N, C-alpha and C positions, 0 to 999 in steps of 0.2 A: 554630675548635676551642680550647678552653681546657684546658691541661694543668695539674693540680694535683698537686703533689709532697708526699707526707707525710713529714715528717722522723721518723726513727726515734729512740728513745729513746737509742741507742747514738751516733747522729749529734749529738743534742743534747748528750750528755755530752762527745764530743770537742770541739765547739766552745766548751764552757764551759771546759773544762780549757785549750785553747789561748789563749782570750781571758784567762784570769784569770793565767796565768803571766807574770810581769814580762818585758820586752823581747821579747816574742813578737809576730811579724808573720805575718799570713795570706798564702798564696801558693799555688803551684802545683808539684807534683813529678810528672812524667810525666803530666800531665793530672788528677792527682789533687788534692784539697784537701790543703793541707800547712800547718803553722805552721814558722816559721823563727826563728832568732836570728841577728841580722845577716843574712848572704846564705846561711845554710846551714840546710837543712831538718833538723829533729829528730822531728817526728812527722807522721803524714799518715793518711788515712782511706781504707779500700779494702775493697769487699765487706762494708760494714757492720761492720768491724773496725777496730781501732786499730794503727797500725804505728809502731814505735820505733826510732831509731838508737841503738844500744847496744854497749858492749864489756865484756869482762871477766866478772865475777861477775854484774852485772846483765843481760848478754847471755844467760848461763846460766840464770839464774833464769827470765826471761821465756820462753826457748825450752822450759824444762821444764814449763811450764803446759799442761796438757791442751788439745789442739787448736791450739796455737801453732805456728807454722812460720817458715821464713825467707820474706821477702817477694819474690814473682816477679811483679812487675807485667806482665811480657809474656807470662807462662804458657808460656813456652817453654823451662822447666827452667833458667832462668838466675838462681837467686835472688841477691838482694843480701845478702852475707854479714853485714853490720853490722845489718841491718834485720829485726826480728821483728814478724810478724802476729800479735796476740794476739786471740782471740775475746771477744765481749761477756759470756760466762759469767764473765770474769775482770775485768769492768769496774770492781770495787771496788779493783783494782791500777793501774788505768791512770793516775791522778793521780801515784802515786810512780813508775811508769815513765817517765811524761812528764818529770817533775823530773830523774830520772837521764839521760834523754836529752838534755835541754837543757843539763844540767851537762856532759856528755860533749862535746857539739858545741861549747859555749862554750870548751872546752879545746884544741880542735883549731887 
């Protein structure tokens, strides 16, 4: 049996963003695909949405986008407070959020 997985437009965009940002390396975060700067993850892909590690105004801006939520990869009501999951309806903002996330993580 051969399984063929079709990549969604959102997944393609996530990969494009992660691959185009300087100093970005692919990896895993809780079994989910992610991109890291150094050894620290700053973006990942979950449930066909992009997830960003943010703080301050960037965090508030992302969280205020319709449909956005704190990232809860376990599904057990234990969200990761710095991580915001943003739906594809806001994909036009994903690149800017990824740049903010990368900048934030570089400063840690």
